[in-house]
C-alpha positions in Angstrom: -28.9 13.6 -23.8 -25.4 14.7 -22.7 -24.9 18.2 -21.7 -22.1 20.3 -23.2 -18.8 19.9 -21.3 -19.8 16.6 -19.8 -17.5 13.6 -20.0 -20.5 11.5 -21.1 -21.0 10.8 -24.8 -23.6 9.4 -27.1 -22.8 5.7 -26.6 -25.4 5.5 -23.9 -26.0 6.1 -20.2 -22.9 6.1 -18.1 -20.5 6.0 -21.2 -17.4 8.0 -20.7 -15.1 9.6 -23.3 -11.4 9.0 -23.2 -9.4 5.8 -22.6 -10.5 3.4 -19.9 -8.5 2.9 -16.8 -7.7 -0.6 -15.7 -6.6 -1.6 -12.2 -4.3 -4.6 -11.6 -2.7 -5.7 -8.4 -0.1 -7.9 -6.8 -0.2 -9.6 -3.4 2.9 -10.4 -1.4 3.4 -11.6 2.2 5.9 -11.2 4.9 6.4 -12.2 8.5 7.6 -9.6 11.0 7.5 -8.7 14.7 6.6 -5.3 16.1 5.7 -3.5 19.2 3.3 -0.6 19.4 5.0 1.8 21.8 5.5 5.6 21.9 8.9 6.3 23.5 7.5 9.6 24.8 4.9 7.9 27.0 5.3 6.0 30.2 4.8 2.3 30.3 1.4 2.8 31.9 0.3 5.3 29.2 1.6 3.0 26.4 -0.3 0.1 27.9 -3.5 2.2 28.1 -3.1 3.4 24.5 -2.0 0.2 22.8 -3.2 -2.6 25.1 -1.6 -6.0 24.6 0.1 -4.7 21.4 2.6 -2.9 23.6 4.3 -6.3 23.9 6.6 -7.5 21.2 4.6 -9.8 18.9 4.4 -10.9 15.3 2.1 -11.0 12.3 1.9 -12.8 9.0 1.3 -9.7 7.0 -0.3 -9.5 3.5 0.6 -6.6 1.3 -1.6 -5.7 -1.7 -0.4 -3.2 -4.2 -2.7 -1.8 -6.9 -1.6 0.1 -10.0 -3.9 1.8 -12.5 -3.6 3.1 -16.0 -4.3 2.7 -19.6 -3.8 -0.8 -21.1 -0.8 -0.7 -23.4 -1.9 -1.8 -26.9 1.4 -3.7 -27.7 1.7 -5.7 -24.4 -1.9 -5.7 -23.2 -0.5 -4.7 -19.7 -1.1 -1.7 -17.5 2.2 -2.9 -15.9 4.0 -6.2 -16.1 3.1 -7.8 -12.7 6.5 -9.6 -12.6 8.1 -6.1 -12.7 5.8 -4.9 -9.9 6.7 -8.0 -7.9 10.4 -7.2 -8.3 9.9 -3.6 -7.2 7.9 -4.7 -4.1 10.5 -7.3 -3.3 13.4 -4.9 -3.6 11.8 -1.9 -1.9 9.8 -3.6 0.8 9.9 -7.4 1.3 13.7 -7.8 1.6 13.8 -5.2 4.3 10.8 -6.3 6.4 10.5 -10.1 6.1 11.5 -11.9 9.4 12.5 -8.6 11.0 11.6 -6.5 14.0 9.9 -3.5 12.4 10.8 -1.3 15.4 14.6 -1.9 15.2 15.6 -3.5 12.0 14.1 -1.4 9.2 15.8 2.0 8.7 12.9 3.5 6.7 10.5 2.8 9.6 12.7 4.6 12.1 10.9 7.2 14.2 7.4 5.8 13.5 5.2 3.5 15.5 4.8 0.5 13.2 1.0 0.4 13.0 -0.7 -1.0 9.9 -1.5 2.6 8.9 2.1 3.7 9.2 3.3 0.6 7.4 0.9 1.3 4.5 2.0 4.9 4.3 5.8 4.2 4.4 5.4 1.4 1.8 3.3 3.7 -0.4 6.1 6.3 -0.3 8.8 3.7 -1.2 6.8 2.3 -4.1 5.6 5.6 -5.5 9.3 6.7 -5.8 10.1 3.6 -7.9 7.0 3.5 -10.2 6.1 5.7 -13.1 4.2 8.9 -12.0 0.5 8.3 -11.4 0.7 4.5 -11.7 0.4 3.6 -8.0 -3.3 3.5 -6.9 -3.2 1.9 -3.4 -1.2 0.0 -0.9 -3.1 -2.2 1.6 -1.4 -3.9 4.5 -3.3 -6.8 6.2 -2.1 -7.2 9.7 -4.6 -10.0 10.5 -7.4 -11.7 8.6 -9.7 -9.0 10.0 -7.5 -5.9 10.2 -6.0 -3.8 7.4 -5.0 -0.3 6.6 -4.9 1.3 3.1 -3.2 4.3 1.6 -4.1 5.4 -1.9 -4.4 8.2 -4.3 -5.2 9.0 -7.9 -3.1 10.6 -10.6 -3.6 14.3 -10.4 
């Protein structure tokens, strides 16, 4: 039996009131070079902190973007994924693909281009272009084994 004020209703255990939230995502890829180096540290300190990643090297990155919201009754979409692909291409891919992330991307200026910082900066760029509360997460795969994700919920 549901308690007063609970989001649960009489449809059974675990049932929630209100519209369901659906998550949909888009995967894109890009190739880029980077170097993990803090200009405030000596070469020795950088090598100790970043290991072999202190050398200029490249990755075949995979970018996963997830949006979440109610399914529109008319279209059946949370968001048209072609539209999401266009936003990702315009705000991210055209700037980073086949570039040096340390020197060629103005919106990465001043940050060490780790997977974490890439995910954060991409999140910021996409959030500014998408309807409020729609963006759920940005995940950047640097290798098949290593990724970083930034996310949030509508608040």
